[in-house]
C-alpha positions in Angstrom: 35.1 75.2 147.5 33.2 78.4 146.7 33.8 81.1 144.1 37.3 82.0 143.2 38.5 85.2 141.5 42.0 86.0 140.3 43.4 89.5 140.2 46.7 90.0 138.4 49.1 93.0 138.6 52.6 93.6 137.5 55.3 96.1 138.5 58.3 97.2 136.5 61.1 99.4 137.9 61.5 102.7 136.1 64.3 104.5 138.0 65.5 105.2 141.6 62.6 104.2 143.9 59.9 104.5 141.2 58.0 101.9 139.3 55.0 101.3 137.1 52.1 99.3 138.4 49.8 97.8 135.8 46.9 95.4 135.6 45.1 94.0 132.5 42.4 96.5 131.3 43.3 99.2 133.9 45.2 102.4 133.6 48.9 102.3 134.8 49.8 103.8 138.0 53.2 105.3 139.0 54.3 104.0 142.4 57.3 104.7 144.6 58.8 104.5 148.0 57.0 107.1 150.3 59.0 110.2 151.2 59.2 109.1 154.8 61.8 106.5 153.8 65.3 107.0 152.4 65.2 108.1 148.7 61.4 108.1 148.9 59.5 110.3 146.4 56.7 112.6 147.4 53.6 113.0 145.3 53.4 109.4 144.0 51.3 106.5 145.2 53.1 104.2 147.6 52.4 100.7 148.8 51.3 102.2 152.1 48.7 104.5 150.3 47.4 101.6 148.2 47.0 99.4 151.3 45.0 102.0 153.2 43.0 102.9 150.0 42.2 99.2 149.4 40.3 99.0 152.7 38.7 102.4 152.2 37.5 101.5 148.7 36.4 98.0 149.8 34.3 99.6 152.6 32.6 101.9 150.1 31.9 99.2 147.5 30.6 96.8 150.1 28.3 99.6 151.5 27.0 100.3 147.9 26.2 96.6 147.4 24.6 96.2 150.8 22.6 99.4 150.4 21.4 98.3 146.9 20.4 94.9 148.3 18.6 96.6 151.1 16.9 99.1 148.8 18.4 101.8 150.9 18.5 105.2 149.2 21.0 107.8 150.2 22.2 111.1 148.7 25.9 110.8 148.9 28.9 108.8 150.2 32.4 110.0 150.8 35.2 109.0 153.1 38.6 109.7 154.4 41.0 107.1 155.8 44.2 107.1 157.8 46.7 104.3 158.3 49.2 104.3 161.1 52.6 102.8 160.2 54.7 101.9 163.3 58.1 100.5 163.7 57.8 97.4 165.9 60.4 94.9 167.2 59.6 92.8 164.1 59.8 95.7 161.7 57.4 98.2 160.2 53.7 97.4 160.2 50.5 99.3 159.4 48.9 98.6 162.8 45.6 100.3 162.3 43.4 102.0 159.8 40.6 104.4 160.6 37.9 105.0 157.9 35.7 108.0 158.3 32.7 107.6 155.9 30.2 110.4 155.6 26.8 109.2 154.3 24.2 111.8 153.5 20.5 110.8 153.7 17.3 112.6 153.0 15.5 112.1 156.4 16.4 111.7 160.1 14.5 108.4 160.0 17.2 107.0 157.7 20.2 107.6 160.0 20.0 104.5 162.1 19.7 102.2 159.1 22.6 104.1 157.4 24.8 103.5 160.5 23.8 99.8 160.6 24.6 99.3 156.9 28.0 101.0 157.1 28.9 99.0 160.2 27.8 95.8 158.3 29.9 96.9 155.4 33.0 97.2 157.5 32.4 93.7 158.9 32.0 92.2 155.4 34.8 94.1 153.6 36.8 91.2 152.2 40.0 93.3 152.2 39.9 94.2 155.9 38.9 90.6 156.6 42.1 89.4 154.8 44.5 91.5 156.8 45.8 91.5 160.4 45.7 95.4 160.6 43.0 96.6 163.0 40.4 98.5 161.1 38.2 101.1 162.9 35.1 102.7 161.5 34.1 106.2 162.6 30.9 107.0 160.5 29.1 110.3 160.2 25.5 110.3 159.0 24.3 113.6 157.6 20.6 114.5 157.0 20.0 116.7 154.0 16.3 117.3 153.4 
């Protein structure tokens, strides 16, 4: 068996549909049922937001690692992500997530490599590889000389 890592979290109920998410050594996060559901609370992180964010952050951190290992220099990285929650016969599921990373590079000659590296990052993201949700990547590579 290869490496094994353990990540611990805990949630405690605060009131109504609101709770406190914590993990050792990390700041606490208030979480709640999203406003689309009965008694949901707007303006607070929901499990649905965290699920989509987990894939988005994993894609970024995987890209950063692959870019560093490839000695690929870029100017900036940012992304947006969208998850689609659908009610199926079996219940609600997040059926797909689209991540739209924007990578800014210094020269046109870097655009193909940037695209290859972000696509590799999506394939190697351990979070998306651990879920059944379809993950789509829609990268934009910007040249800023």
